PAPAMAR-125903 format. One line per field, with one value per atom (N, C-alpha, C, O): residue in three letters; chain; atom name; y, z, x. Coordinates in Angstrom, 1 decimal. Example, Ala and Ser with C-alpha at 12.3 -4.5 7.8 and 13.67 -1.06 7.14 Angstrom:
2
type: c(ALA,ALA,ALA,ALA,SER,SER,SER,SER) $
mol: c(A,A,A,A,A,A,A,A) $
atom: c(N,CA,C,O,N,CA,C,O) $
north: c(-5.7,-4.5,-3.3,-3.3,-2.2,-1.1,0.0,1.1) $
up: c(7.8,7.8,7.8,8.5,7.1,7.1,7.9,8.0) $
east: c(13.2,12.3,13.2,14.2,12.8,13.7,12.9,13.4) $
//
This chain:
117
type: c(MET,MET,MET,MET,ASP,ASP,ASP,ASP,PHE,PHE,PHE,PHE,PRO,PRO,PRO,PRO,HIS,HIS,HIS,HIS,GLY,GLY,GLY,GLY,VAL,VAL,VAL,VAL,THR,THR,THR,THR,VAL,VAL,VAL,VAL,LEU,LEU,LEU,LEU,ARG,ARG,ARG,ARG,ASP,ASP,ASP,ASP,ARG,ARG,ARG,ARG,ARG,ARG,ARG,ARG,LEU,LEU,LEU,LEU,GLN,GLN,GLN,GLN,VAL,VAL,VAL,VAL,PRO,PRO,PRO,PRO,ASP,ASP,ASP,ASP,PRO,PRO,PRO,PRO,ASN,ASN,ASN,ASN,ASN,ASN,ASN,ASN,PRO,PRO,PRO,PRO,GLN,GLN,GLN,GLN,ARG,ARG,ARG,ARG,THR,THR,THR,THR,ILE,ILE,ILE,ILE,PRO,PRO,PRO,PRO,GLY,GLY,GLY,GLY,PRO,PRO,PRO,PRO,TRP,TRP,TRP,TRP,SER,SER,SER,SER,THR,THR,THR,THR,ALA,ALA,ALA,ALA,VAL,VAL,VAL,VAL,THR,THR,THR,THR,VAL,VAL,VAL,VAL,THR,THR,THR,THR,LEU,LEU,LEU,LEU,GLN,GLN,GLN,GLN,ASN,ASN,ASN,ASN,ALA,ALA,ALA,ALA,PHE,PHE,PHE,PHE,ILE,ILE,ILE,ILE,ALA,ALA,ALA,ALA,SER,SER,SER,SER,ALA,ALA,ALA,ALA,SER,SER,SER,SER,SER,SER,SER,SER,ALA,ALA,ALA,ALA,SER,SER,SER,SER,ILE,ILE,ILE,ILE,ARG,ARG,ARG,ARG,ASP,ASP,ASP,ASP,GLY,GLY,GLY,GLY,ASN,ASN,ASN,ASN,ARG,ARG,ARG,ARG,GLN,GLN,GLN,GLN,GLN,GLN,GLN,GLN,ILE,ILE,ILE,ILE,LEU,LEU,LEU,LEU,THR,THR,THR,THR,ALA,ALA,ALA,ALA,LYS,LYS,LYS,LYS,SER,SER,SER,SER,LEU,LEU,LEU,LEU,TYR,TYR,TYR,TYR,CYS,CYS,CYS,CYS,GLN,GLN,GLN,GLN,PRO,PRO,PRO,PRO,ASP,ASP,ASP,ASP,ALA,ALA,ALA,ALA,ASP,ASP,ASP,ASP,VAL,VAL,VAL,VAL,ARG,ARG,ARG,ARG,ASP,ASP,ASP,ASP,GLY,GLY,GLY,GLY,ASP,ASP,ASP,ASP,ARG,ARG,ARG,ARG,VAL,VAL,VAL,VAL,ARG,ARG,ARG,ARG,ALA,ALA,ALA,ALA,PRO,PRO,PRO,PRO,ASP,ASP,ASP,ASP,GLY,GLY,GLY,GLY,TYR,TYR,TYR,TYR,VAL,VAL,VAL,VAL,GLY,GLY,GLY,GLY,TYR,TYR,TYR,TYR,VAL,VAL,VAL,VAL,HIS,HIS,HIS,HIS,VAL,VAL,VAL,VAL,ILE,ILE,ILE,ILE,PRO,PRO,PRO,PRO,SER,SER,SER,SER,GLY,GLY,GLY,GLY,ASP,ASP,ASP,ASP,THR,THR,THR,THR,ASN,ASN,ASN,ASN,PRO,PRO,PRO,PRO,PHE,PHE,PHE,PHE,THR,THR,THR,THR,GLY,GLY,GLY,GLY,TRP,TRP,TRP,TRP,ARG,ARG,ARG,ARG,PRO,PRO,PRO,PRO,VAL,VAL,VAL,VAL,VAL,VAL,VAL,VAL,GLU,GLU,GLU,GLU,VAL,VAL,VAL,VAL,PRO,PRO,PRO,PRO,LEU,LEU,LEU,LEU,GLU,GLU,GLU,GLU,GLU,GLU,GLU,GLU,ALA,ALA,ALA,ALA,ARG,ARG,ARG,ARG,GLY,GLY,GLY,GLY) $
mol: c(A,A,A,A,A,A,A,A,A,A,A,A,A,A,A,A,A,A,A,A,A,A,A,A,A,A,A,A,A,A,A,A,A,A,A,A,A,A,A,A,A,A,A,A,A,A,A,A,A,A,A,A,A,A,A,A,A,A,A,A,A,A,A,A,A,A,A,A,A,A,A,A,A,A,A,A,A,A,A,A,A,A,A,A,A,A,A,A,A,A,A,A,A,A,A,A,A,A,A,A,A,A,A,A,A,A,A,A,A,A,A,A,A,A,A,A,A,A,A,A,A,A,A,A,A,A,A,A,A,A,A,A,A,A,A,A,A,A,A,A,A,A,A,A,A,A,A,A,A,A,A,A,A,A,A,A,A,A,A,A,A,A,A,A,A,A,A,A,A,A,A,A,A,A,A,A,A,A,A,A,A,A,A,A,A,A,A,A,A,A,A,A,A,A,A,A,A,A,A,A,A,A,A,A,A,A,A,A,A,A,A,A,A,A,A,A,A,A,A,A,A,A,A,A,A,A,A,A,A,A,A,A,A,A,A,A,A,A,A,A,A,A,A,A,A,A,A,A,A,A,A,A,A,A,A,A,A,A,A,A,A,A,A,A,A,A,A,A,A,A,A,A,A,A,A,A,A,A,A,A,A,A,A,A,A,A,A,A,A,A,A,A,A,A,A,A,A,A,A,A,A,A,A,A,A,A,A,A,A,A,A,A,A,A,A,A,A,A,A,A,A,A,A,A,A,A,A,A,A,A,A,A,A,A,A,A,A,A,A,A,A,A,A,A,A,A,A,A,A,A,A,A,A,A,A,A,A,A,A,A,A,A,A,A,A,A,A,A,A,A,A,A,A,A,A,A,A,A,A,A,A,A,A,A,A,A,A,A,A,A,A,A,A,A,A,A,A,A,A,A,A,A,A,A,A,A,A,A,A,A,A,A,A,A,A,A,A,A,A,A,A,A,A,A,A,A,A,A,A,A,A,A,A,A,A,A,A,A,A,A,A,A,A,A,A,A,A,A,A,A,A,A,A,A,A,A,A,A,A,A,A,A,A,A,A,A,A,A) $
atom: c(N,CA,C,O,N,CA,C,O,N,CA,C,O,N,CA,C,O,N,CA,C,O,N,CA,C,O,N,CA,C,O,N,CA,C,O,N,CA,C,O,N,CA,C,O,N,CA,C,O,N,CA,C,O,N,CA,C,O,N,CA,C,O,N,CA,C,O,N,CA,C,O,N,CA,C,O,N,CA,C,O,N,CA,C,O,N,CA,C,O,N,CA,C,O,N,CA,C,O,N,CA,C,O,N,CA,C,O,N,CA,C,O,N,CA,C,O,N,CA,C,O,N,CA,C,O,N,CA,C,O,N,CA,C,O,N,CA,C,O,N,CA,C,O,N,CA,C,O,N,CA,C,O,N,CA,C,O,N,CA,C,O,N,CA,C,O,N,CA,C,O,N,CA,C,O,N,CA,C,O,N,CA,C,O,N,CA,C,O,N,CA,C,O,N,CA,C,O,N,CA,C,O,N,CA,C,O,N,CA,C,O,N,CA,C,O,N,CA,C,O,N,CA,C,O,N,CA,C,O,N,CA,C,O,N,CA,C,O,N,CA,C,O,N,CA,C,O,N,CA,C,O,N,CA,C,O,N,CA,C,O,N,CA,C,O,N,CA,C,O,N,CA,C,O,N,CA,C,O,N,CA,C,O,N,CA,C,O,N,CA,C,O,N,CA,C,O,N,CA,C,O,N,CA,C,O,N,CA,C,O,N,CA,C,O,N,CA,C,O,N,CA,C,O,N,CA,C,O,N,CA,C,O,N,CA,C,O,N,CA,C,O,N,CA,C,O,N,CA,C,O,N,CA,C,O,N,CA,C,O,N,CA,C,O,N,CA,C,O,N,CA,C,O,N,CA,C,O,N,CA,C,O,N,CA,C,O,N,CA,C,O,N,CA,C,O,N,CA,C,O,N,CA,C,O,N,CA,C,O,N,CA,C,O,N,CA,C,O,N,CA,C,O,N,CA,C,O,N,CA,C,O,N,CA,C,O,N,CA,C,O,N,CA,C,O,N,CA,C,O,N,CA,C,O,N,CA,C,O,N,CA,C,O,N,CA,C,O,N,CA,C,O,N,CA,C,O,N,CA,C,O,N,CA,C,O,N,CA,C,O,N,CA,C,O,N,CA,C,O,N,CA,C,O,N,CA,C,O,N,CA,C,O,N,CA,C,O,N,CA,C,O,N,CA,C,O) $
north: c(27.5,27.0,27.7,28.9,27.1,27.6,27.7,26.8,28.9,29.1,29.0,29.9,27.7,27.6,28.7,28.8,29.4,30.6,32.0,33.0,32.0,33.2,34.2,33.8,35.5,36.6,37.3,37.1,38.3,39.0,40.4,40.9,40.9,42.1,43.1,42.6,44.4,45.2,45.8,46.2,46.0,46.6,47.8,47.7,49.0,50.3,50.7,50.5,51.2,51.8,53.2,53.3,54.3,55.5,55.7,55.2,56.5,56.6,57.8,58.5,57.8,58.6,60.0,60.0,61.1,62.4,63.2,62.9,64.3,65.1,65.8,66.3,65.9,66.6,68.1,68.6,68.8,70.4,71.1,72.3,70.4,71.2,70.7,71.3,69.7,69.2,68.3,67.1,69.0,68.4,67.1,66.3,67.0,65.8,64.5,63.3,64.6,63.3,63.2,64.0,62.2,61.9,61.5,61.1,61.7,61.2,60.6,60.8,59.9,59.2,60.3,61.3,60.1,61.1,60.8,60.1,61.4,61.3,59.9,59.1,59.4,58.2,58.1,57.1,59.3,59.5,58.9,58.6,58.9,58.5,57.1,56.7,56.4,55.3,54.1,54.0,53.2,52.1,50.8,50.5,50.3,49.3,47.9,47.7,46.9,45.6,44.6,44.8,43.7,42.8,41.5,41.1,41.1,39.9,38.9,39.2,37.8,36.6,35.8,35.6,35.2,34.1,34.6,33.9,35.6,36.2,36.3,36.0,36.6,36.8,37.8,37.9,38.6,39.6,39.0,38.7,38.8,38.4,39.3,40.2,39.3,40.3,39.9,38.8,41.0,40.9,41.3,40.6,42.8,43.3,44.8,45.3,45.4,46.7,47.5,46.8,48.6,49.4,50.9,51.5,51.3,52.5,53.5,53.2,54.4,55.6,56.8,57.4,57.3,58.4,59.2,58.7,60.4,61.3,62.5,62.5,63.7,65.1,65.7,66.6,65.3,66.0,65.3,65.9,64.0,63.1,61.8,61.4,61.2,59.6,59.1,59.6,58.0,57.3,55.8,55.3,55.1,53.7,53.0,53.2,52.3,51.6,50.2,49.5,49.8,48.3,47.7,48.3,46.6,45.8,44.6,43.9,44.2,43.1,42.5,43.2,41.4,40.8,40.3,39.8,40.6,40.1,38.8,38.7,37.8,36.7,36.3,36.2,36.3,36.2,35.2,34.8,35.1,34.2,34.7,35.9,33.9,34.5,35.3,36.1,35.2,36.2,37.5,38.3,37.6,38.8,40.1,40.3,41.0,42.3,43.3,44.1,43.3,44.1,44.5,43.7,45.8,46.6,47.5,47.8,48.0,49.1,50.5,51.0,50.9,52.1,51.9,52.8,50.5,50.2,50.4,50.5,50.5,50.4,49.1,48.7,48.5,47.3,47.4,47.7,47.1,47.2,45.9,45.1,45.6,44.2,44.5,45.6,43.4,43.5,44.1,44.7,43.9,44.2,45.7,46.2,46.4,47.8,48.2,49.4,47.2,47.5,48.1,47.7,49.2,49.7,49.6,50.2,49.0,49.0,49.3,49.2,49.8,50.3,49.4,49.0,49.2,48.3,49.3,50.3,48.9,49.6,48.8,49.2,47.6,46.7,46.4,46.7,45.6,45.2,43.6,42.7,43.3,41.8,41.0,41.4,39.7,38.8,37.5,37.1,36.7,35.4,34.4,34.5,33.4,32.7,31.3,30.9,30.8,29.5,28.5,28.7,27.3,26.3,25.9,25.6,25.9,25.5,24.0,23.6,23.2,21.7,21.3,20.5,21.8,21.4,22.4,22.0,23.7,24.7,25.2,26.0,24.8,25.0,26.5,27.0,27.1,28.7,28.8,28.8,28.9,29.3,30.5,31.3,30.8,32.1,33.1,32.9,34.5,35.6,36.2,36.4,36.6,37.4,38.8,38.9,39.7,41.1,42.0,42.3,42.5,43.3,44.5,45.2,44.8,46.0,46.9,46.4,48.2,49.1,50.1,50.7,50.2,51.2,52.0,51.6,53.4,54.4,55.2,55.7,55.4,56.2,57.3,57.1,58.4,59.5,60.4,61.3) $
up: c(120.3,121.5,122.6,122.4,123.4,124.7,125.9,126.4,126.4,127.8,128.9,129.2,129.6,130.5,131.6,132.2,131.8,132.9,132.3,132.9,131.0,130.2,130.7,131.5,130.3,130.7,129.5,128.5,129.6,128.6,128.8,129.9,127.8,127.8,126.7,125.8,127.0,126.0,125.2,125.8,123.8,122.9,122.3,121.8,122.5,122.2,120.8,120.7,119.8,118.6,118.4,118.2,118.3,118.0,116.6,115.7,116.4,114.9,114.5,115.2,113.1,112.3,112.0,111.7,112.3,112.0,111.2,111.1,110.5,109.7,110.6,111.7,109.9,110.5,110.3,109.2,111.4,111.3,110.6,110.2,110.6,109.8,108.5,107.6,108.2,106.7,106.3,106.5,105.7,105.3,104.5,104.5,103.8,102.8,103.8,103.3,105.0,105.8,107.0,107.2,107.7,108.8,109.9,109.7,111.1,112.3,113.4,113.3,114.3,115.4,116.2,116.7,116.3,117.2,118.7,119.1,119.6,120.9,121.5,120.7,122.6,123.2,123.6,123.7,123.9,124.4,123.3,123.7,122.1,120.8,120.5,119.5,121.1,120.5,120.4,121.2,119.6,119.3,120.1,120.0,120.9,121.9,121.5,121.3,121.4,121.1,122.2,122.7,122.6,123.7,122.9,121.8,123.7,123.1,124.4,125.6,123.9,124.8,124.9,123.9,126.0,126.4,126.1,125.2,126.6,126.5,127.9,128.9,127.8,129.2,129.0,127.8,130.1,130.0,131.1,132.2,130.7,131.5,131.6,130.7,132.7,132.9,132.1,131.9,131.6,130.9,131.6,132.0,131.8,132.5,132.9,132.5,133.9,134.4,134.4,134.8,134.1,134.4,134.9,134.4,135.8,136.3,135.6,135.7,135.0,134.4,135.3,135.4,135.8,136.7,136.3,136.3,136.1,135.9,136.6,137.5,136.4,137.2,136.8,137.5,135.6,135.3,135.4,135.3,135.5,135.6,136.2,136.3,136.7,137.2,136.4,136.3,135.8,135.0,135.0,135.0,135.1,135.2,133.9,133.6,133.2,131.9,132.2,132.7,132.0,132.4,130.9,130.2,130.6,129.5,129.9,131.0,129.2,129.5,128.1,127.0,128.1,126.8,126.8,127.8,125.7,125.6,124.9,123.9,125.3,124.6,124.2,124.9,122.8,122.3,121.0,120.4,120.8,119.5,118.3,118.4,117.3,116.2,115.3,114.5,115.3,114.4,115.3,114.8,116.4,117.3,116.6,116.1,116.4,115.8,116.7,117.3,116.7,117.5,116.4,115.6,116.5,115.5,116.3,117.5,115.7,116.2,116.5,115.7,117.7,118.2,119.0,119.5,119.2,120.1,121.4,121.7,122.3,123.8,124.2,123.6,125.2,125.9,127.2,127.9,127.7,129.1,129.7,129.2,130.8,131.5,132.7,133.2,133.0,134.2,135.4,136.2,135.7,137.0,136.9,137.8,135.8,135.7,135.0,134.9,134.5,133.8,132.4,131.9,131.9,130.6,129.9,130.3,128.9,127.9,126.5,126.0,126.0,124.6,123.7,124.0,122.4,121.5,120.5,119.9,120.4,119.6,118.6,118.1,118.2,117.4,116.3,116.3,115.3,114.4,114.6,114.2,115.3,115.6,114.6,113.6,114.6,113.5,114.0,114.8,113.6,113.8,112.9,111.7,113.2,112.4,112.2,113.0,110.9,110.7,110.3,109.4,111.0,110.6,109.2,108.9,108.3,106.8,106.5,105.4,107.6,107.4,107.8,107.1,108.8,109.6,109.4,109.5,109.3,109.2,110.7,110.8,111.6,112.9,113.3,112.9,114.0,114.4,115.8,116.5,116.4,118.0,118.3,117.4,119.6,120.1,119.7,119.4,119.6,119.3,120.6,121.6,120.6,121.7,121.2,120.3,121.7,121.6,122.7,123.8,122.4,123.4,123.7,122.8,125.1,125.5,126.1,126.7,126.2,126.9,127.8,127.4,129.0,129.9,130.5,130.9,130.4,130.9,132.1,131.9,133.1,134.2,134.5,134.7,134.6,135.1,134.0,134.3) $
east: c(-141.6,-141.1,-142.1,-142.5,-142.4,-143.3,-142.6,-142.0,-142.8,-142.3,-143.2,-144.0,-143.3,-144.5,-144.6,-145.7,-143.6,-143.8,-143.5,-143.2,-143.7,-143.7,-144.7,-145.6,-144.5,-145.2,-145.7,-145.1,-146.7,-147.1,-146.4,-146.5,-145.7,-144.9,-145.7,-146.3,-145.6,-146.1,-145.0,-144.0,-145.2,-144.3,-145.0,-146.1,-144.4,-144.7,-144.1,-142.9,-144.8,-144.1,-144.7,-145.9,-143.8,-144.3,-144.5,-143.9,-145.6,-146.2,-145.2,-144.5,-145.1,-144.3,-145.1,-146.3,-144.3,-145.1,-143.9,-142.7,-144.6,-143.9,-142.8,-143.1,-141.5,-140.4,-140.7,-140.9,-140.7,-141.1,-139.8,-140.0,-138.6,-137.6,-137.5,-136.8,-138.0,-138.0,-139.2,-139.3,-140.2,-141.5,-141.4,-142.3,-140.2,-140.0,-139.8,-140.0,-139.6,-139.4,-140.2,-141.0,-139.9,-140.9,-139.9,-138.7,-140.4,-139.6,-140.5,-141.7,-140.0,-140.8,-141.6,-141.0,-143.0,-143.8,-143.5,-142.6,-144.4,-144.3,-144.5,-145.2,-144.2,-144.5,-146.0,-146.7,-146.5,-147.9,-148.9,-150.0,-148.5,-149.4,-149.0,-149.6,-148.1,-147.6,-148.5,-149.4,-148.4,-149.5,-148.6,-147.4,-149.6,-149.2,-149.7,-150.9,-148.8,-149.1,-148.6,-147.5,-149.4,-149.0,-148.1,-148.4,-147.2,-146.3,-146.6,-146.3,-147.3,-147.6,-146.5,-145.7,-146.4,-145.5,-144.1,-143.4,-143.5,-142.3,-141.6,-142.2,-140.3,-139.7,-138.6,-138.1,-138.0,-137.1,-136.2,-136.6,-134.9,-133.8,-132.7,-132.5,-132.0,-130.9,-129.7,-129.4,-129.0,-127.7,-126.5,-125.5,-126.6,-125.5,-126.1,-127.1,-125.1,-125.4,-124.0,-123.0,-123.9,-122.6,-123.0,-123.9,-122.1,-122.1,-121.2,-120.0,-121.7,-120.7,-120.7,-121.8,-119.6,-119.6,-118.4,-117.3,-118.7,-117.6,-117.8,-118.7,-117.1,-117.3,-118.6,-119.1,-119.3,-120.5,-121.7,-122.8,-121.7,-122.9,-122.6,-121.5,-123.8,-123.8,-124.8,-126.0,-124.5,-125.5,-125.4,-124.2,-126.5,-126.3,-127.0,-128.2,-126.3,-126.9,-127.1,-126.2,-128.2,-128.7,-129.2,-130.0,-128.5,-128.8,-129.7,-129.4,-130.7,-131.5,-131.9,-131.7,-132.3,-133.0,-134.4,-134.9,-134.9,-136.4,-136.2,-135.4,-136.9,-137.0,-138.5,-139.4,-138.5,-140.0,-140.0,-139.0,-141.3,-141.6,-140.6,-140.2,-140.3,-139.5,-140.4,-139.9,-141.8,-142.6,-143.1,-144.0,-142.7,-143.0,-142.6,-141.5,-143.6,-143.4,-142.5,-143.2,-141.2,-140.4,-139.4,-138.9,-139.1,-138.2,-137.4,-137.7,-136.4,-135.5,-136.3,-137.0,-136.1,-136.8,-138.0,-138.6,-138.4,-139.7,-139.3,-138.1,-140.2,-140.2,-140.8,-141.8,-140.3,-140.8,-141.0,-140.0,-142.3,-142.7,-142.9,-143.7,-142.4,-142.6,-143.6,-143.8,-144.2,-145.3,-144.7,-145.4,-143.2,-142.7,-142.2,-141.5,-142.7,-142.3,-141.1,-140.8,-140.4,-138.9,-139.5,-140.5,-138.7,-139.0,-137.7,-136.7,-137.5,-136.3,-136.6,-137.7,-135.5,-135.7,-134.8,-133.7,-135.5,-134.6,-133.8,-134.3,-132.5,-131.5,-130.8,-129.7,-131.5,-131.0,-132.1,-133.3,-131.5,-132.6,-132.9,-132.1,-133.8,-134.1,-134.2,-134.8,-133.8,-133.8,-134.0,-133.2,-135.0,-135.3,-134.7,-135.1,-133.8,-133.0,-134.0,-134.9,-133.7,-134.3,-133.4,-132.5,-133.5,-132.4,-132.7,-133.9,-131.6,-132.0,-132.2,-132.6,-131.9,-132.1,-133.5,-134.1,-134.0,-135.3,-136.3,-137.5,-136.0,-137.0,-137.5,-138.4,-136.8,-137.0,-136.6,-135.5,-137.3,-137.1,-136.9,-137.9,-135.8,-135.8,-136.3,-136.4,-136.5,-136.9,-136.0,-134.9,-136.5,-135.6,-135.1,-135.8,-133.7,-133.3,-133.1,-132.3,-133.7,-133.8,-133.1,-133.7,-131.9,-131.1,-132.0,-132.5,-132.2,-132.7,-131.9,-131.0,-132.0,-131.3,-132.0,-133.0,-131.6,-132.2,-131.2,-130.1,-131.4,-130.4,-131.1,-132.2,-130.5,-130.9,-129.8,-128.6,-130.3,-129.4,-128.8,-128.0) $
//
């Protein structure tokens, strides 16, 4: 599927580094060394926003969705950056479905989260 007015977004993935507390396993490294890939012909759309306030904190949670090609390399733990400055994080396992009768694959919707505060 082609989006005539789609944009290019950046997908960042942190490299795995040894866990300082357990050398038998690895953990995600810093964002400063993340590998960046461009996702062509995608778009990010608003989903919802909620304000959480209590006596100790004030936070705004914003949910948006990344719409991209079904073969896009996006995984749980990735960061997505849009041309307008929006930065969201993937906290799901994206999946591109295939129609069992025709083989058609629609775009993938990847929920993104942004937390401020």
